[in-house]
C-alpha positions as CSV (number, residue, x, y, z in Angstrom):
1,M,10.9,-24.1,-111.4
2,T,7.9,-26.3,-111.0
3,P,7.1,-29.3,-113.4
4,M,3.5,-30.0,-114.0
5,L,0.9,-31.3,-116.4
6,F,-2.0,-28.9,-117.4
7,G,-4.6,-28.9,-120.3
8,P,-7.5,-31.0,-120.8
9,A,-7.4,-34.7,-119.8
10,S,-7.5,-36.0,-123.5
11,R,-4.4,-33.6,-124.1
12,Q,-2.4,-33.0,-121.5
13,L,1.0,-31.1,-121.9
14,F,4.0,-31.3,-119.5
15,G,5.5,-27.7,-118.5
16,L,8.0,-25.9,-116.4
17,F,6.6,-22.8,-114.4
18,H,9.4,-20.4,-113.5
19,S,8.1,-18.6,-110.5
20,P,9.6,-15.0,-110.5
21,E,11.8,-13.3,-107.9
22,R,9.8,-10.1,-107.9
23,D,6.7,-8.7,-110.2
24,S,8.0,-6.9,-113.2
25,G,4.3,-7.3,-114.6
26,I,5.4,-9.5,-117.4
27,A,5.0,-13.0,-118.4
28,V,6.5,-15.1,-121.2
29,L,5.3,-18.1,-123.0
30,I,8.2,-20.1,-124.7
31,C,6.7,-21.5,-128.0
32,P,9.7,-23.9,-128.7
33,P,10.9,-25.4,-131.9
34,L,10.2,-28.8,-132.9
35,G,12.4,-32.0,-133.0
36,Q,16.1,-31.7,-133.4
37,E,15.8,-28.1,-133.2
38,A,14.0,-28.3,-129.8
39,V,16.7,-30.7,-128.3
40,R,19.2,-27.8,-129.4
41,A,17.6,-25.2,-128.0
42,H,16.1,-26.8,-124.6
43,R,19.4,-25.8,-122.6
44,L,19.3,-22.4,-124.0
45,F,15.6,-21.7,-123.1
46,R,16.6,-23.0,-119.8
47,V,18.8,-20.7,-119.1
48,L,16.8,-17.7,-120.6
49,S,13.7,-18.6,-118.3
50,D,15.9,-18.5,-115.0
51,R,17.4,-15.2,-115.5
52,L,13.9,-13.8,-116.4
53,A,12.8,-15.4,-113.5
54,R,15.5,-13.5,-111.5
55,S,14.4,-10.3,-113.4
56,G,10.8,-10.3,-112.3
57,V,9.4,-12.3,-115.4
58,A,7.0,-15.2,-115.0
59,V,8.0,-18.0,-117.5
60,L,6.2,-21.3,-118.7
61,R,7.8,-23.7,-121.0
62,F,6.0,-26.5,-122.2
63,D,6.4,-29.4,-124.8
64,Y,3.8,-29.8,-127.6
65,H,1.6,-32.7,-127.6
66,G,3.5,-35.8,-128.9
67,S,6.9,-34.0,-128.4
68,G,9.2,-33.7,-125.5
69,D,7.7,-35.0,-122.2
70,S,4.1,-34.5,-123.3
71,P,2.0,-37.4,-123.9
72,G,1.6,-38.9,-127.6
73,E,3.9,-40.1,-130.1
74,D,6.0,-38.3,-132.5
75,T,3.4,-38.6,-135.7
76,D,0.4,-37.3,-133.5
77,G,1.8,-34.2,-133.8
78,D,0.3,-31.7,-136.5
79,L,0.3,-27.7,-136.8
80,E,-3.7,-27.3,-135.9
81,G,-3.1,-29.6,-132.8
82,W,-0.4,-27.6,-131.8
83,R,-1.6,-24.3,-132.3
84,R,-4.3,-25.1,-130.0
85,D,-1.7,-26.6,-127.5
86,V,-0.2,-22.7,-127.6
87,C,-3.3,-21.6,-126.5
88,T,-3.7,-24.0,-123.6
89,A,-0.4,-22.9,-122.6
90,H,-1.2,-19.5,-122.7
91,E,-4.3,-19.9,-120.1
92,E,-2.2,-21.8,-118.0
93,L,0.5,-19.2,-118.0
94,R,-2.7,-16.6,-117.3
95,R,-3.8,-18.4,-114.4
96,R,-0.6,-18.7,-112.7
97,A,0.7,-15.4,-113.5
98,G,-2.7,-13.3,-113.1
99,S,-3.0,-9.8,-114.5
100,R,0.7,-9.7,-115.9
101,R,1.1,-8.8,-119.5
102,I,1.9,-12.0,-121.5
103,V,4.6,-12.0,-124.4
104,W,5.1,-15.3,-126.4
105,L,8.6,-16.3,-127.7
106,G,8.5,-18.3,-130.4
107,A,11.7,-19.8,-131.9
108,R,11.5,-21.5,-135.7
109,L,8.5,-23.2,-136.3
110,G,7.4,-22.3,-132.8
111,A,7.4,-18.9,-134.1
112,A,4.9,-19.9,-137.0
113,L,2.6,-21.7,-134.5
114,A,2.7,-18.4,-132.3
115,V,1.6,-16.2,-135.5
116,L,-1.2,-19.1,-136.3
117,A,-2.4,-19.1,-132.5
118,A,-2.5,-15.8,-132.0
119,K,-4.4,-14.9,-135.2
120,S,-6.9,-18.0,-134.2
121,G,-8.9,-15.2,-131.6
122,R,-8.7,-18.0,-129.1
123,C,-5.9,-16.4,-126.8
124,D,-4.6,-12.8,-126.8
125,P,-0.6,-12.1,-126.3
126,A,0.2,-8.9,-125.9
127,R,3.2,-9.1,-127.8
128,L,4.9,-11.7,-130.3
129,I,8.8,-12.1,-130.6
130,L,9.6,-14.2,-133.2
131,W,13.0,-15.8,-133.7
132,D,14.4,-17.2,-136.8
133,P,10.7,-17.8,-138.0
134,I,9.8,-20.4,-140.6
135,I,7.9,-18.8,-143.1
136,D,8.3,-21.1,-146.2
137,G,7.3,-24.5,-144.7
138,A,8.1,-26.5,-148.3
139,R,11.4,-25.0,-148.4
140,Y,11.8,-26.0,-144.6
141,V,11.0,-29.5,-145.1
142,Q,13.9,-29.4,-147.7
143,E,16.2,-28.1,-145.7
144,L,15.4,-30.6,-143.3
145,R,15.9,-33.4,-145.8
146,A,19.0,-32.2,-146.9
147,G,20.2,-31.8,-143.0
148,H,18.9,-35.5,-142.3
149,V,21.0,-36.8,-144.9
150,E,24.1,-34.9,-143.9
151,A,23.5,-36.1,-140.4
152,L,23.8,-39.8,-141.9
153,E,26.7,-39.3,-143.9
154,R,28.6,-37.9,-140.8
155,S,27.5,-41.0,-138.6
156,F,28.8,-43.9,-141.0
157,C,32.4,-44.4,-141.7
158,V,31.2,-45.5,-145.5
159,P,28.4,-43.1,-146.6
160,D,26.0,-44.9,-149.0
161,P,25.7,-42.7,-152.4
162,A,22.2,-43.8,-152.8
163,W,21.0,-41.6,-150.0
164,R,21.7,-38.5,-152.3
165,R,20.1,-40.1,-155.1
166,R,16.9,-40.5,-153.3
167,L,17.1,-37.4,-152.0
168,A,17.6,-35.4,-155.2
169,K,14.9,-38.0,-157.2
170,D,12.1,-38.5,-154.8
171,G,10.6,-35.3,-153.0
172,D,9.1,-37.9,-150.2
173,A,12.1,-39.4,-149.2
174,F,13.8,-38.9,-145.8
175,T,10.5,-37.0,-144.7
176,D,9.2,-40.0,-142.4
177,E,11.5,-39.5,-139.9
178,I,13.9,-36.6,-140.0
179,F,16.5,-36.3,-137.5
180,G,15.4,-39.4,-135.6
181,F,11.9,-38.0,-134.9
182,G,8.8,-39.5,-136.6
183,V,6.7,-37.4,-138.9
184,S,3.0,-37.8,-140.1
185,Q,1.7,-37.4,-143.7
186,L,-0.6,-34.9,-142.5
187,L,2.5,-32.8,-140.8
188,R,4.6,-32.9,-144.2
189,Q,1.2,-31.8,-145.8
190,Q,0.4,-28.9,-143.6
191,L,4.3,-28.0,-143.6
192,R,4.2,-27.8,-147.2
193,A,1.3,-25.8,-147.4
194,L,2.9,-23.3,-144.6
195,G,3.6,-19.8,-146.1
196,P,3.4,-16.2,-146.0
197,E,-0.3,-15.9,-147.0
198,T,-1.1,-18.2,-144.3
199,L,1.1,-16.3,-141.6
200,Q,-1.1,-13.2,-141.8
201,L,-0.4,-11.0,-138.7
202,T,-3.2,-9.4,-136.4
203,A,-2.9,-5.5,-135.1
204,L,-4.1,-7.0,-131.7
205,H,-0.8,-7.1,-130.8
206,E,2.9,-5.9,-131.2
207,T,5.4,-8.4,-133.4
208,V,9.1,-8.0,-133.1
209,V,10.9,-10.5,-135.4
210,L,14.5,-11.4,-134.8
211,A,16.1,-13.0,-138.2
212,D,19.3,-12.9,-139.8
213,A,19.5,-10.4,-142.4
214,G,20.3,-13.1,-145.1
215,D,17.0,-14.4,-144.4
216,H,15.5,-12.9,-147.2
217,I,12.0,-14.7,-146.8
218,A,11.5,-13.7,-143.3
219,H,12.4,-10.2,-144.5
220,Q,10.1,-10.1,-147.1
221,W,7.3,-11.8,-145.2
222,A,8.0,-8.9,-142.5
223,G,7.9,-6.1,-145.2
224,K,4.8,-7.5,-146.6
225,E,3.1,-7.3,-143.1
226,T,4.4,-3.9,-142.4
227,A,2.7,-2.8,-145.8
228,R,-0.5,-4.0,-144.0
229,H,-0.2,-1.5,-141.3
230,M,0.6,-4.4,-138.7
231,P,2.4,-3.3,-135.7
232,L,5.6,-4.9,-136.4
233,R,9.7,-4.2,-136.1
234,V,12.0,-6.2,-137.7
235,T,15.6,-6.5,-136.1
236,P,18.6,-8.1,-138.0
237,F,19.9,-10.7,-135.3
238,Q,23.2,-13.0,-136.3
239,H,24.2,-15.4,-133.8
240,P,26.3,-18.7,-133.8
241,L,23.7,-21.1,-133.0
242,I,23.2,-23.8,-135.5
243,W,19.6,-24.9,-134.6
244,T,19.7,-28.7,-136.5
245,S,23.3,-29.0,-135.3
246,D,25.0,-30.9,-131.5
247,P,27.1,-27.8,-130.0
248,H,30.9,-27.9,-131.1
249,P,33.7,-25.5,-130.5
250,N,32.4,-23.2,-132.8
251,N,29.1,-23.6,-132.0
252,A,28.0,-22.6,-127.9
253,M,25.5,-24.4,-126.5
254,V,24.3,-21.1,-124.9
255,P,25.2,-18.6,-127.1
256,T,25.8,-15.1,-124.9
257,E,24.4,-12.9,-127.7
258,A,21.2,-14.9,-128.0
259,V,20.5,-15.1,-124.7
260,Q,21.1,-10.8,-124.2
261,R,19.1,-10.1,-127.0
262,L,16.2,-12.0,-125.8
263,L,16.0,-10.9,-122.5
264,A,16.6,-7.1,-123.9
265,E,13.4,-7.9,-126.3
266,V,11.3,-9.1,-123.3
267,H,11.9,-6.1,-121.2
268,E,11.6,-4.1,-124.1
């Protein structure tokens, strides 16, 4: 595993390249979630990347601008900039992996960013694997706000009832900071504008969607894209990982079923 900084001097990104132990002809770019979800998934993607490398797959993990170990502040991040970061990471992986077939694995908001980057025409993944993709940005913001308040209540011996009142009455309450990560007004606006109509696929690559059968929004979106004759396959996938929660006895840090399913999809 090789740590590095890459990209233009004005917007460098931190990445970790996992060199393959043999040549499978495949390379994987991992487009991670953001915020607490990125923290929660960090160990899983480390384990997955190591196993992929042992099976002959070159892997690049990276942090978007203003997140993780990349330069910038939390509030510097926005969807358009992060979309460009995906393409920058793609080109870095292409430089290191040569002629290998590049697959993008995007999780949660990272899956939405992968769709936005792929349809921009600036980079050319052969295949997208979208794991629990965020399709309805406005709903996502609401879920994060509610989860943030629940986390506050768990952290205090005597929770403040005013938190719940603010959550119900003020749609912008608990959006400046969510789970300890700063969120800019621009990013909030972009997230609330994110929806199925902005996440249309192209026919230039294959797409696989891994989503719980109860995720009706993701399945409806996939159905509409299939109706547009996009090369898309949807696989119901249930796992015990709770994206915004710290691990606990019923929530393994690295769920075996998740690692096995993702390994299988990469080698499909």
